[in-house]
N, C-alpha and C positions, 0 to 999 in steps of 0.2 A: 774180932772172925778172922777168922781164918780163911784165905781161899781156897780152893781147891778146885780138879776135873769133876764135871759131870756123870753121873752113871747112869745105870740106866733107870733114871726116874722118872714121872710124867708127864706127860709133854704138855702144855696149856692146850687150851685150842684152838680151833685152825692149824696147828703147829702142824701136825702131820700131814704130810701129803695125803691127795686123793688119789694115788696111782700107787706100783710097785714100784721101789725104789731100783733107780736106773745105774748106769755105768755111768762114770765120769763123761766120757770122751757123747758117749746121744744123747745123757740129758743134755750139757751145752751146744752141739748139731741142734737139738728140739728147739736152742734158745735163739737160736744161728737163724734157724728156718725161722721163726715168726717174725723177724725183721726182712727176713728176703726181697730184694727189691729198692729199698726204704736209702740203705746206704754201696757204694761200693762195698762187696767181702770184706776186705782187706779191716773198711772203718769199722768194722760190725765191732769189733773189743774195745771200740772204744765208748761205745752204749751199751755191750754186756761186762764186762770187769767191774766199772763201777758199781751194777746193782747185785754184782754175783759175791762183790766183798761186802753191800751195806746187806747184804742176808747172812752174810756170813755173821757177822757184828751182831745184827738182830737172834739169829737164834745160839751164841753165845752167850748175852747178855739173856737172854729167857734159860738157858744152862742154871748162871749164875745165882739170878732173880728165886728159882727154886729153889737152890743150894741155901738161900737164906731162907727162904718161907718154910723150910721144914724148922729151920732154928726158930722165926717168929712166928709161924701161924698159919702166913698167911701171904696170901703176894703183894697184895695193897702194903701191907705191913713191909713187906721187902721195899716194893716202888719208895714206898716212905723212907724209909733206912738208907737208902742205895742214893739217893736225890742230898740225904744231909748230906755222906761220906762217900764221897765218887772213890773212895779209895779202895774200896769194897769190892768190888769189880775191876776186871783188865781196860773197858770200854764202855766210858759213861753215856747211854743213850738218852736224849733229851723227849724220847717219845714215850707215851702210854698211852694206851686201849683205855677206852672208855670205862668195857669189861677187864677188871684188872689180868682175870681167868686167861681171858686171850694173848694170842702170840701176838710180841711186837711188830714181827713182818706185819701184820694184817692192818697196820695204821694205811702200809702203805700196797697192799691188796687193797684197800677199801676205800678207796683215794676217787675224787668225784670223774666224773668219764673227764673233766679237761686232768688229764693225770701230770701231763705235764708242765703246767704251771703249780701247783703246788708239790710235786717231788723236788722238782731240783733246792727248793728252799731246806727241808727234810732233810736232802743228803749233807748241804751248806750247814746244817746247824748239827748236824753229826760231831761236822769237822771243826762247829767256830766252840765245841766243849770238851774237842778231843784236837788239839797243836799237833801230835802225829802223824794224825791223818790229813790235815793241810797238802790241799797236791795231790789229794788219791782221790776220796769219792765225789769231789767237790770240782774235778776238772768240765765236767759238761753240764752243758744249761740244754738240759731234756725237753726245755720252750724253743731254742732256739729256730732260729730258721734262716733259708738265703733265698735272697730277692724274694723275699714277702710269704715263702711256703715252708711248711714247716721241715725238719730236718728226718723228725722223724716223727709221723704220726701220734694222736692220740691212740688208735684203735690198734695198730702195732704195737704201741708204744706196752698197752694193758697186757696184750699178747706177753711180750717179753716178760711182766712182769710175774703171767701165769707162770708161763714155761720153768722161771729160775726156781718161783715157789715150790713144785714139782720135788725136787728136792730138798731135803731136811741139812745144816752144813752146819749143825751143833760138835760141843766137840766129845762127842763118845762116835759122831756117823761119818765123820770126813778124816781126812790124816789134816793133818795142821799146814801142810804146803797148797790146799787145796786152791789157793789163789794162783799162787806160780804157776801148778798144774793147766789150770783152766786158759791164763794164759798162754803157755806154751801147746798149749793143743789149737788156740785157735789162730797163731802165727803158724804154725804147721800146716792145719786144715786148707787156710787159706794164702800160701805164703806162692801159692801159683797164678793168682789176681793180683800178686803185689810187684811192682815197680824194683825192690830189692826183694835178695835172695833170704829163708829166712833162717840161713846163719849168720843174718849179721843182728838180728838182735834173741837170736840162745843156742844154749849149746843141748846137744841135742840130749835126754835124759841119760839113755845109755854110757852116751860116750861120757855125760859131767859124774855118772857113778863110777866108771873106769880112772877120772883123774883125779876123785876125792880119795878114790883105796889104794891110788897110789901115791897123796899126799900123804895117806896115812894120819891123819889128827889123831892130835893125842890134848887131856884138859888144861889148859891155860893160853895155846896156841895160840896167835894171831897171823891170818889169812887177810891176803890183803889181791883182790882181783882187781884189777884196773881196769876193765872191762864188763862190768860185771852184768850189766844188761836187767834180764830179769831178776839175777843174784842165784839162779837157781845150780849154782858151781857151792855159790857159800850156805847156799840152805842144805844142799847133798852134802858137805862137809861134817856137817851139825847133825845130821842123819846117819850118817857113817859112824862116827863120831857114840852117838848114844848107843848104835845097836852094842859099840864095841863093849864097850859098859853098861850095858844097861839098865838105863838110867839115861831123863834128861840134866846134861849140863854146862856148864858157863864155856863159851868160847868165843873170841873178838874177831869181825869180822868188820874190814871195810874195804871202800872201794872210794876210786872216782872215775866216774862213766862220767861221758858223753849225754847221755841219755837221762837225766835225772827223771824223767817222766816213766820211761820203762822200769825204772831201779825201784819206784815207788810202791811199782803192786807186790810189794812183800813185805807191807809195812805189817807187826804184830798183828792174830790174832788168836794165837794160840794161849 
């Protein structure tokens, strides 16, 4: 069975947002505001990014299940097939709603009131099933406490999950670099509240594209960025190459970065 990008296929229940589609910036800002006051502003990304990544993974997984379901007759059969042969999908998610027609992300949205306790194991299970995601979506303990007080209480965490659920992040819904774009926006937005400047962590999008066009990447070219941070420049080189050739292409990108945790936000979910 061949992998392919999802097109305008029918979404499973609970997968379409209840509100009109929002711009990336307003959507992320709503998510950040949902936990305002819980942590210092520059640290919001530590809670927001893993959940955005998880939502992206869930929606892409749904797209692939829908594609397979068209061939085998139902999502229930698609779940069984993918569980048996995980190579059929980009990332296998060990999450299955009671109703197979429900969106995979609905499992996270409908957790109990003590959402912090079951949420962390859910994300760790995804990482365990996908070694490439280790250290990325399982970095945060959403049930962690400091001096006996929850770092992020369940009410705020539930609000954050709902805010992130307002936008669908499937293959045909957002650009492939949605995780990196989210990271860059949060860094830029909250730079004023940080001891470090935003420039330490990412190259502004406009500057990144200028550099990428100066590099003028070619097929098979190897690009090395010793301080890749969020890997924005490497991704933009790929985008420029794709635009030039009119198709997705293979390009080798390497980095030796002093902040591997920041670099991790660009793990592939495309």
